[in-house]
N, C-alpha and C positions, 0 to 999 in steps of 0.2 A: 395507512392512508388509503383512500380510494380516489382515483383520478377520473376525469371526464372521459378518458379513453378506455374505461372499463378495466382498469388495472388496479389490483389490490397489492399494496406495497408492504413488505415485511422487512424488518431491520435485524441484521445479524450483529449483535453488539460486542464486537471485539475491543471497543474502547473501554470496556469494563474489566479487562484483564488486569492482573496485579500491577503491571507497569504502564497501563493505559493504552496498550495496543496489542495487536495480534502477534507481534514479533517475539513474544515469549515462546511461542510454539516452535518456529524454526531455529531460534537460538538454542533452546534446550536440545532439540534433536541433533543439531550439528555439533554442539560441544560434547555431548555424551558419546557421539560416534568417535570423536577425536580422543576422548579419554580412554575408550575401549581400545583404540589403535595404539596410542602412545604411552599409556600408563603414567607412571610417576615422572617420566621425562618431560611431560607437558607442563609448561610453567606460565605461558602467556598466550592469550588470544588477541588478535588484532582484527578489527573490521573497519569499514568505511560507511558512515551513516549520517543522515541529517538529524538523527535523534532517536527514532523508535528502535531500530535494530541495535543501536549502541546501548540503549537501556536494557534490551533483552539480553544481549551478550553480558553486560555488566552485572545484571541480576544473577544469572547462572554462575558466572565466574565468582561473584561474591559469596555465593552459597557453597561452592566447592573448593574455594581457596586458590583460585588462579588469578594472575594479574590480567587486567583488561586494558587495552589501548584502543581508543576510538578516534579515527580521523574524520573530522567534521568539516563541512563547507562553512564559509564565513557568514552565511545567512541563517545558520541553524538557530531556531528560536530559543530564547532564554529558558523557557519552562522545561525543554528537553535537555538542555545543557545542565540545568540544575538537577534534573533527575539522574543523569549520569554521574554527576559529582557526588550526589548522596550515596550512590552505589560504588563509590571508590574507583571510578574509571579514570584512566589517564587520558585527557582530552587534548588532541592536537588539531588546532583550527588552521585551515588553509583556504586560499581562494577557490572559488567553485571549479574553475578549469583544472586546477591541480587535483582537487578532490575527484573530479570525474575521471581524470587520467588514472588514478589508483583503481577505480572500478573497471576501467578498460584493460589496464596492464596487469593488475593484481600484484604489482611490485611494491613491497613495503620496506625494502632495504633501507630507505632513507629514514624510516620511522622506528624500526625495531630490528634488533640483531638476532633475537632468538624466538620471536613470536611466530605463531602459525595463523595465517590469514583465513578468515571465514568470509567468503564473498556473500554479501547480503542478498544477492539475487540468483546467481547461476549455480550455486552449490546444489547438488542433488539432495543432500540432507535438508537444506532449506526448503526446497520445493516440496519434499515429502511432508515436512512439518506443516507447511501451509495447506497441504491437501486435506488435513484433518478437518479444516473448516468446512470444506465441501461435503465431507461425510456427515458432519453434524447437521448441516442444512437439510440433507436428504432424510436424516432420521426425524427431524422436526417437521419437515414440510415435503413429504415424498412426491406431491403433485405440483411442485414448483415448475413454472414455465421458463423462467429466465433468472439469471443471477448477474448483478452488476457489481464489478470489482474495481476499485481504484488501481490505476496503472502507473507505477513509478518505474521500476526496473523490469517488472513482468513476473517476478517470482510469485506474488500473491495470486494474480489472475491465472497464470499458467498452472500453478499448483492446485488451485481449486478446480479449474477446468479439467485437468488431467484425471483427478479423482472422480469428479461428477460424471464425466463422459464415459468412464470405464463402466459405470453402473447404468447410466441412461444417456445415450448419445444424442437423444432428441432435445435435451435441455440446452438452451442457448446461454452462453457466457459472454457478456459484453464488458469491455474495459470502459472506465470513465477517466477522462483527462481534463486538464484545465487549458483554456485557449492560449495562454501565454507560454505553454510548453507542451505541445501535443505531438510527439514524434511518432507514436503508433498510428494515429489517425492518418498522418501524412504518408507513412510507410505502407499502410494497407491500401491507400488510394493509388500509390505508385506501383505497388507490387514488389517493392524492394526497400531495404532500409535507406532512409534519407535523413539528412541533418536539417534541423529546424532552428529558428531563432529561439532563444531562451530569455525570458524576462522574469526575475524573481518576484514572487508575490507572497502573501500570507499563506498561500496554499503550498506549503514547503514539502509535504510528504510525497508528492507526485511531480512528474515533469522532468524533462532533461533535454539535451540537445539531439539525441538520437536513440534509437533502439539498440541495445547492446547486441553485438553480432551473434553471440552464443545463444541469445534468447529469441532471435527472429524466427528460426525454424519452428520453435514451439508456439510462439504467439500466432504466427501465420496459420498454423494447423488447428489450434485450439480456440482462439478468440473469434467470435462471430462478428465483431465490429467494435468500433470505438465511439463513444458518445462524449462529445466535447461541450463543456460549459464554461462560461466566463467567470472571472472572480466574483463579480456581482451576483450572478446566479447561485454560486456556491455559498456566498455569504447569506443570501436569502434562505437557502436550505438549512444552514446552521441555525438561523433564527427560528425557522419553522420547527425543526427537531427539538430545540430548546423549549419552545413554548408549548408544543403539543405533547411531547414525550418526556419533558423534563430530563433530557439527555444532552450532555455536552460532547460534541465531536469536533475534531479539527477539520481544516479545509479538505484534505484528501478524503477523509471519512465521509464528508457530506457530499462529495462529488457525484456519487451514484444517485442520491436523492435529487440533487440538482438536475441531473440528466432526465429523470422521470418527470419532474415537475415543470421544467423549463425548455427542454430540448425538443424541437420539432424534428424528430428523426424517425422516419418510417421503418428503419431496420428493426427497431424494438418491437413494433407492432406486427411484424411479419410472423411472429412466433405462432399465434393463432391458438384457439381453444375450441373444444367441441361444444356444439349447441349454444354458442354465444355465452359460455360461462366466463366468469371473471378470470383474467390472466393474473397469475400469482408471480410476483417479481420480488426477489430478495435483493436488498442493497446491503453490502458489507460495510459497516461503519468501522473502518480499519484502525482508528485511533482517536484519542481524546486530548491530545497535547496542544491545547489552545491557551495562549497567554490570556490572563484575566482582563487586561486592558483592551486587548483585541476583541475578546468576547463582549465586553461592555459596549465597545464601539459598534459592533455588529447588531446587537440586540436593540440598541438605542438609535440605530440608523445614523450614526455619526461618521461613517466611513464614506469616502467619495471614490467609488469603484466603477469601472466600466464593465 
């Protein structure tokens, strides 16, 4: 895309991964690290996920013969639940607040006696796996000005930012959030982690009540700002991507494109280029797990979103 603000938009298509999202990268890295550490005594992996990380963990576990248990929030979309089921995952559905408590406490004793927990966000192996996306962006587009990354727990954006800024610190990395659950935006504004209201929407892959405490120092250091879009703006972006690129992306994945197309946010345009050249911005399409009925409603303008 090219926008009226002299921005050229490129798409990093992580939605085309085998499981439909980038989560295959961190899942493989984290599990293989545990296999190396525990050997044959490793029998079960447990994670907490709205769907994408669960599918990543389940895929790798299925490949190497480990049991996989995924704790999911009660609003997890059917298409992602079906994906985990096909990969032989044991799915435990709980209310959102209970699910979020697992992410914060990392206590899985209620759900598994012998499993080892892989945190979908704060694990160093997960961050490193996500960082490979940043390296690939620099290989394909070395003169990129900014990268916009969906912000859920922070592992994707911080992983990409840590890798990219090691090589070129001048590249800006922005988070993209949905207005119904944007804790990073509020926290950056306040200068400390704050709790925000959370309203579930079809944008299920990002958003929460607060920034995880272990991720705040990284996010504060690495992320140049947060670009917030409404569910309607994100739905519009999904439609544009589908019609112009013939690519299907879920709400979280389209949030970066929504930010570029709809957000009046001067932070993005402070990046600057030499001699008035076009600013090259990469939007990471993190996943493609969108229910077909929801996609139909978006493409045919049948949803009533604010």
